[in-house]
C-alpha positions as CSV (number, residue, x, y, z in Angstrom):
1,X,0.0,0.0,0.0
2,X,0.9,4.0,-0.3
3,X,3.2,5.7,1.9
4,X,2.5,7.7,4.2
5,X,3.8,11.1,5.1
6,X,3.7,10.2,9.0
7,X,1.6,7.5,11.2
8,X,0.3,8.5,14.6
9,X,-0.5,5.7,16.5
10,X,-2.8,5.9,20.0
11,X,-3.3,3.5,22.6
12,X,-6.9,3.4,24.1
13,X,-7.9,2.2,26.9
14,X,-11.1,3.0,29.2
15,X,-10.6,6.6,27.5
16,X,-13.6,7.2,26.1
17,X,-14.3,10.3,27.7
18,X,-11.1,12.2,26.0
19,X,-10.6,10.3,23.0
20,X,-13.5,11.8,20.4
21,X,-11.7,15.3,21.5
22,X,-8.1,13.4,20.9
23,X,-9.2,12.2,17.2
24,X,-10.3,15.3,16.4
25,X,-7.5,17.4,17.1
26,X,-5.4,14.4,14.7
27,X,-8.2,14.6,11.7
28,X,-7.5,18.5,12.1
29,X,-4.2,18.5,11.0
30,X,-2.7,20.8,8.4
31,X,-0.1,17.6,7.2
32,X,-1.7,15.7,4.2
33,X,-1.2,12.2,3.7
34,X,-1.4,11.5,7.5
35,X,-2.3,7.8,8.7
36,X,-3.6,7.6,12.3
37,X,-3.8,4.1,13.6
38,X,-5.5,3.6,17.3
39,X,-5.4,0.3,18.9
40,X,-8.4,-0.6,21.4
41,X,-6.6,-2.7,23.9
42,X,-9.2,-4.2,25.3
43,X,-10.8,-1.2,27.0
44,X,-13.8,-2.5,29.0
45,X,-15.8,0.8,28.1
46,X,-16.6,2.6,24.7
47,X,-13.8,3.1,22.9
48,X,-14.3,1.0,20.4
49,X,-17.7,1.9,19.5
50,X,-16.1,5.6,19.1
51,X,-13.5,3.8,17.2
52,X,-15.2,2.5,14.9
53,X,-17.5,5.4,14.1
54,X,-14.5,7.6,13.3
55,X,-13.4,4.4,11.2
56,X,-16.3,4.8,9.1
57,X,-16.8,8.3,8.6
58,X,-12.8,8.5,7.9
59,X,-11.7,5.2,5.9
60,X,-8.6,6.6,4.3
61,X,-7.3,8.3,7.3
62,X,-7.8,6.1,10.1
63,X,-7.0,2.7,11.1
64,X,-8.4,0.5,14.1
65,X,-6.7,-2.9,16.0
66,X,-9.0,-4.3,18.2
67,X,-7.3,-6.7,20.7
68,X,-7.7,-8.2,24.3
69,X,-5.8,-6.2,26.7
70,X,-1.9,-6.7,26.4
71,X,-0.6,-3.5,27.3
72,X,1.0,-0.4,25.9
73,X,4.0,-1.7,24.8
74,X,2.1,-4.7,22.7
75,X,-0.2,-2.4,21.3
76,X,2.1,0.1,20.3
77,X,4.1,-2.5,18.8
78,X,1.3,-4.1,16.8
79,X,0.7,-0.9,15.3
80,X,4.3,0.0,14.2
81,X,4.2,-3.2,12.4
82,X,1.6,-2.2,10.2
83,X,2.3,2.0,10.0
84,X,2.9,3.2,6.0
85,X,4.4,6.5,7.7
86,X,8.0,7.8,6.8
87,X,7.5,8.5,10.0
88,X,6.1,7.7,13.4
89,X,4.6,9.6,16.2
90,X,2.5,8.9,19.3
91,X,-0.4,10.4,21.2
92,X,-1.7,9.4,24.5
93,X,-5.4,9.2,23.6
94,X,-7.1,11.3,26.7
95,X,-4.3,14.2,25.5
96,X,-5.2,16.5,22.4
97,X,-2.9,18.0,19.8
98,X,-1.8,21.4,17.8
99,X,-3.2,21.8,14.4
100,X,0.1,22.0,13.3
101,X,1.7,19.3,15.4
102,X,2.4,16.9,12.6
103,X,3.6,19.5,10.0
104,X,6.0,20.4,12.7
105,X,7.6,17.5,13.8
106,X,7.8,15.6,10.0
107,X,9.5,19.3,8.4
108,X,12.1,19.4,11.4
109,X,12.5,16.0,10.6
110,X,13.1,16.0,6.8
111,X,14.9,19.4,7.1
112,X,17.5,18.2,9.7
113,X,17.3,14.7,8.1
114,X,17.0,14.0,12.0
115,X,16.1,10.7,12.9
116,X,14.1,11.9,15.6
117,X,12.2,15.2,16.2
118,X,11.5,17.2,19.2
119,X,8.4,19.5,19.6
120,X,7.5,21.2,22.9
121,X,4.2,20.9,24.9
122,X,1.7,22.1,27.3
123,X,0.6,20.7,30.5
124,X,-3.2,21.2,31.3
125,X,-4.8,20.5,34.0
126,X,-8.1,18.5,33.3
127,X,-10.8,20.1,35.0
128,X,-10.0,23.6,34.9
129,X,-8.1,23.4,31.1
130,X,-5.8,25.5,32.4
131,X,-2.2,25.7,31.2
132,X,-0.2,24.3,34.2
133,X,3.6,24.9,32.3
134,X,5.0,24.9,28.6
135,X,8.4,22.9,28.3
136,X,10.5,22.2,25.6
137,X,10.1,25.5,24.1
138,X,13.4,26.6,24.2
139,X,15.7,27.1,21.1
140,X,17.9,23.9,20.7
141,X,19.8,23.2,17.7
142,X,20.3,19.8,16.3
143,X,22.8,17.0,17.2
144,X,24.4,13.8,16.3
145,X,24.7,11.3,18.7
146,X,28.3,9.9,17.8
147,X,29.5,13.5,18.7
148,X,27.1,14.9,22.1
149,X,25.3,11.7,23.6
150,X,24.8,13.3,27.0
151,X,22.5,15.8,25.0
152,X,20.1,12.5,24.8
153,X,19.2,13.3,28.3
154,X,17.6,16.6,27.1
155,X,14.6,14.5,25.8
156,X,12.2,14.2,27.8
157,X,11.1,10.4,28.5
158,X,7.7,10.3,26.6
159,X,7.2,9.4,22.8
160,X,4.0,11.7,22.3
161,X,5.8,15.3,21.5
162,X,8.0,13.5,19.1
163,X,8.7,12.0,15.5
164,X,10.7,9.0,15.0
165,X,12.0,7.4,11.7
166,X,10.0,4.5,11.2
167,X,12.8,2.0,10.0
168,X,14.3,2.5,13.4
169,X,10.8,1.7,15.1
170,X,10.7,-1.3,12.9
171,X,13.4,-2.7,14.0
172,X,13.4,-2.0,17.6
173,X,14.2,-4.5,20.0
174,X,10.9,-6.7,21.3
175,X,10.9,-7.3,25.0
176,X,9.9,-10.9,26.4
177,X,8.1,-9.5,29.4
178,X,7.7,-5.7,28.8
179,X,7.9,-3.2,31.6
180,X,4.9,-2.5,33.7
181,X,6.1,0.9,33.8
182,X,8.7,3.4,32.1
183,X,8.1,1.5,29.0
184,X,7.8,4.9,27.6
185,X,11.6,5.5,28.7
186,X,12.7,1.9,27.6
187,X,11.1,2.7,23.6
188,X,13.2,6.0,23.7
189,X,16.3,3.7,25.2
190,X,16.0,1.2,22.5
191,X,16.0,3.7,19.4
192,X,19.2,5.3,20.3
193,X,22.1,3.0,19.2
194,X,20.2,3.1,15.6
195,X,20.0,7.3,15.8
196,X,22.0,9.3,14.3
197,X,20.6,12.8,14.4
198,X,18.0,14.7,16.9
199,X,16.6,18.0,16.0
200,X,14.0,20.4,17.9
201,X,11.2,22.4,17.3
202,X,10.3,25.1,19.4
203,X,6.6,25.0,19.9
204,X,4.5,23.9,21.6
205,X,2.4,20.9,20.0
206,X,0.8,18.7,22.3
207,X,-1.5,19.5,25.3
208,X,-0.5,16.7,27.8
209,X,-3.6,16.0,30.6
210,X,-3.0,16.0,34.2
211,X,-5.4,13.3,35.5
212,X,-5.0,12.4,39.0
213,X,-6.1,8.6,38.0
214,X,-3.4,8.3,35.9
215,X,-0.6,5.8,35.9
216,X,1.6,8.5,36.6
217,X,-0.1,8.3,40.1
218,X,-1.1,5.2,40.9
219,X,2.3,3.3,40.9
220,X,3.3,1.2,43.8
221,X,6.4,-1.6,44.5
222,X,4.7,-4.5,42.7
223,X,5.8,-3.1,39.6
224,X,9.4,-2.4,40.1
225,X,11.1,-5.4,39.4
226,X,9.7,-5.5,35.9
227,X,11.3,-1.9,35.1
228,X,14.8,-3.2,36.8
229,X,14.5,-6.7,34.8
230,X,13.8,-4.6,31.2
231,X,16.5,-2.3,32.0
232,X,19.1,-5.5,32.0
233,X,17.7,-6.5,29.1
234,X,17.9,-2.7,27.7
235,X,21.9,-2.9,28.5
236,X,22.5,-6.1,26.6
237,X,21.5,-4.7,23.5
238,X,23.8,-1.6,24.0
239,X,26.5,-4.3,24.7
240,X,25.9,-5.6,21.4
241,X,25.3,-2.5,19.2
242,X,26.4,0.4,20.7
243,X,29.8,2.4,21.1
244,X,31.8,3.1,24.3
245,X,30.7,6.7,24.6
246,X,26.5,5.7,24.3
247,X,27.7,2.9,26.9
248,X,28.7,6.0,29.2
249,X,25.4,7.6,28.3
250,X,23.2,4.1,29.3
251,X,24.3,4.7,32.7
252,X,23.5,8.2,33.4
253,X,20.1,7.5,31.8
254,X,20.1,4.4,34.1
255,X,20.5,6.8,37.1
256,X,18.3,10.0,36.0
257,X,15.3,7.3,35.4
258,X,15.7,4.6,38.1
259,X,18.1,6.7,40.3
260,X,15.4,9.8,40.4
261,X,12.4,9.1,38.7
262,X,11.7,5.8,40.3
263,X,12.3,6.7,43.4
264,X,10.4,9.9,42.9
265,X,7.5,7.4,41.5
266,X,7.7,4.9,44.9
267,X,8.0,7.1,47.3
268,X,4.4,7.6,46.9
269,X,3.6,4.1,47.7
270,X,2.7,3.9,51.4
271,X,3.6,0.3,51.5
272,X,7.1,0.8,50.5
273,X,9.9,1.1,52.9
274,X,12.0,4.2,50.7
275,X,15.0,4.0,52.7
276,X,15.1,0.4,51.8
277,X,14.5,1.1,48.2
278,X,17.1,3.1,48.0
279,X,19.7,0.9,49.6
280,X,18.3,-1.5,46.9
281,X,18.8,1.2,43.9
282,X,22.2,1.9,44.9
283,X,23.4,-1.8,44.8
284,X,21.6,-2.3,41.1
285,X,22.9,0.7,39.7
286,X,26.9,0.3,40.8
287,X,26.3,-3.4,40.1
288,X,25.0,-2.9,36.6
289,X,25.7,0.3,35.3
290,X,29.0,1.6,37.5
291,X,29.5,4.8,35.4
292,X,26.6,6.6,36.5
293,X,28.7,8.2,39.6
294,X,32.1,9.1,37.3
295,X,32.3,12.2,35.5
296,X,31.8,10.8,31.8
297,X,28.0,11.8,31.2
298,X,27.0,13.3,34.6
299,X,29.1,16.2,35.3
300,X,29.9,19.7,36.5
301,X,31.1,20.4,33.1
302,X,28.2,19.2,31.4
303,X,26.2,20.9,33.6
304,X,27.6,24.3,32.7
305,X,27.4,23.5,29.1
306,X,24.1,22.3,28.4
307,X,22.6,23.6,31.8
308,X,18.5,22.1,31.9
309,X,18.4,18.3,32.1
310,X,22.0,18.2,32.9
311,X,22.6,20.6,35.3
312,X,19.4,18.7,37.1
313,X,21.1,15.3,36.7
314,X,24.1,16.5,38.2
315,X,22.6,18.3,41.5
316,X,20.4,15.4,41.5
317,X,23.4,12.9,41.9
318,X,24.8,14.8,44.3
319,X,22.0,14.7,46.4
320,X,21.9,11.2,45.9
321,X,25.2,10.7,47.3
322,X,24.5,12.6,50.5
323,X,22.3,10.5,51.9
324,X,19.3,13.0,51.5
325,X,17.4,11.5,49.0
326,X,14.3,10.5,51.1
327,X,14.1,14.2,53.0
328,X,14.8,15.9,49.5
329,X,11.5,13.6,47.7
330,X,9.6,14.8,50.7
331,X,10.3,18.3,50.3
332,X,9.3,17.7,46.5
333,X,6.0,16.2,47.2
334,X,5.3,18.7,49.4
335,X,6.6,21.6,46.6
336,X,4.3,20.1,44.0
337,X,1.1,19.9,46.6
338,X,1.9,23.5,46.9
339,X,1.6,24.1,43.3
340,X,5.2,24.1,42.6
341,X,7.5,21.8,40.2
342,X,10.9,21.4,38.7
343,X,10.0,20.6,34.9
344,X,12.4,19.4,32.4
């Protein structure tokens, strides 16, 4: 079948309230010859009825995959396998995008001959529609991964503000047992050994909805082991496919996502002993990603030069090594409750 300019993949589960707005925003895109692939992941609500209705009205644009519930990872890979776009993007089914979302990401990728293009986004309160923050809209020059692998830390861990060259995603490593959380971040990490260049567009293209019942706020300790195991699987991919500099990056990314983000998320689990989790986390990182605590990627020099995510990760490592991580996480959560957050 004929190639599309881009394929947008939307996993759908229990989002009938938000799904029409998401689909309408994608059907209003200014980029021509777009494909929208929707995965109904065994959703118990009316998602499949909504999807079939939109598919019937837009048969040249919308493709529906109806399947038993297997989780976001499996659903995305099912969609990637049939995608006809030159580039592939993702949108969460409870979010909505600006009309130029696809065009800006596609044009940025093509003009820079980039494997990944990255745009900005708004965080929007689900109840009021108020924009809570605007992120990733600073002017950023493109970069080559081989020359500046540390800049991969600038990329937020969600795929919904990016376009990926399709051939990269179609050759991505598949987990035998996908992680139950942090699968977005793992998808990014698994593309990087195949990525040569990353480019940015300084426009807020996605409206990311903040919901109290989202997976971001319903994490518990029982899901952590699959994340640790999946990260070890990612390391095996890097050992086979990546260069030395990128291996140093992976250790830094392991600290950022598992030492900082994972510990923050698990701090919300009232059944977990955070100090025990931190001790185990330190042993895990030291054993499997040992250069996280060197200056190969996370360094004062990189913090000064690149600022942003590199600087926050550097200071995060100082706090982590000081033994004050539990206290810092408690203080950070208090800031968030008071309406103040430190964004990437």
